[in-house]
C-alpha positions in Angstrom: 0.0 0.0 0.0 1.2 3.5 -0.9 -0.5 6.6 0.4 -0.6 10.1 -1.0 -0.9 13.4 0.8 0.2 17.0 0.7 2.9 19.0 2.5 0.3 20.9 4.5 -0.8 17.6 6.1 2.7 16.5 7.3 1.9 17.6 10.8 -0.9 14.9 10.9 1.3 12.0 9.7 3.1 9.7 12.0 6.6 10.1 10.5 8.0 7.4 12.7 5.7 4.9 10.9 5.8 6.2 7.3 8.6 7.3 5.0 7.7 10.7 3.4 8.6 11.0 -0.3 8.3 14.3 -2.1 7.1 13.9 -5.7 7.1 17.6 -6.2 9.5 19.4 -8.6 10.2 21.9 -5.9 9.7 20.4 -2.3 9.0 22.7 0.6 11.9 24.2 2.3 13.3 22.2 5.2 11.6 19.0 4.0 13.5 16.2 5.7 11.9 13.3 3.9 13.1 11.7 0.7 13.1 13.7 -2.6 12.1 11.6 -5.6 14.3 13.8 -7.8 17.2 12.0 -6.2 16.0 8.7 -7.6 17.2 8.3 -11.2 14.6 5.6 -11.9 11.6 7.7 -10.7 12.6 11.4 -10.8 10.1 11.8 -13.7 7.3 11.3 -11.1 7.9 15.0 -10.3 6.4 16.9 -13.3 8.8 18.9 -15.5 9.2 22.6 -15.0 7.8 23.2 -18.5 4.7 21.1 -17.7 4.1 22.9 -14.4 4.4 26.3 -16.0 2.2 25.5 -19.0 -0.6 24.3 -16.6 0.0 27.2 -14.1 -0.4 29.7 -17.0 -3.5 28.0 -18.4 -1.7 27.0 -21.6 -2.9 23.4 -21.2 -6.0 21.9 -19.7 -6.1 19.4 -16.8 -6.8 16.7 -19.3 -3.8 17.6 -21.5 -1.6 17.9 -18.4 -2.7 14.4 -17.3 -1.9 13.0 -20.8 1.6 14.5 -20.9 2.3 13.4 -17.4 1.2 9.8 -17.9 3.2 9.6 -21.2 6.3 10.7 -19.2 5.9 8.0 -16.6 4.3 5.1 -18.4 7.5 3.2 -19.1 8.8 3.3 -15.6 9.8 0.0 -13.9 6.7 -0.3 -11.7 7.8 -3.6 -10.1 10.9 -1.7 -8.8 8.7 1.2 -7.8 6.6 -1.2 -5.6 9.7 -2.6 -4.0 11.2 0.8 -3.2 8.1 2.8 -2.2 5.6 0.4 -0.7 4.6 1.8 2.7 5.5 5.3 1.8 3.5 8.5 1.6 4.0 10.4 -1.7 3.7 14.2 -1.2 3.1 17.3 -3.3 1.6 20.7 -2.6 -2.1 20.4 -3.5 -4.8 19.5 -1.1 -7.0 16.5 -2.0 -9.7 18.7 -3.5 -7.4 20.4 -6.0 -6.2 18.9 -9.3 -2.6 17.8 -9.3 -0.2 15.2 -10.6 -0.5 13.2 -7.4 -4.1 12.5 -8.3 -3.1 11.6 -11.9 -0.4 9.2 -10.6 -2.8 7.7 -8.1 -5.4 7.1 -10.8 -2.8 5.6 -13.2 -1.4 3.2 -10.5 -5.0 2.1 -9.6 -6.1 1.8 -13.2 -3.0 -0.3 -14.2 -3.4 -2.3 -11.0 0.2 -1.7 -10.2 -0.2 -1.1 -6.4 -3.0 -0.2 -4.0 -2.8 3.5 -3.3 -5.1 6.0 -1.5 -5.1 9.4 0.0 -3.8 9.4 3.6 -6.0 10.5 6.4 -6.0 9.2 10.0 -9.4 7.6 9.6 -8.3 5.3 6.7 -5.4 3.5 8.4 
């Protein structure tokens, strides 16, 4: 099982129990978890600077953003991903009610039946 969450929720996470992994292009300052950008196999889970800017400036829709993002990660070694990140919480900036790549990644992993994944909250553990 992998969980997803956002940086603003870190204070509610038992960091002794879960490894925190930033999948953001630019993690929050003083983040003391693991940064996916340091993993050559999975650094593409953090969206590119160009993709982020295009979406931020409304140059592409949410749907097109999702398509570009999925195309950038589709060939990852997902068996290795499961081995390395099972039990972790993947983090980015957006709250659960806002569109973001974390939701796209979660949908992709569920749809492809790669690994069970859900949004972290204290009630679902």
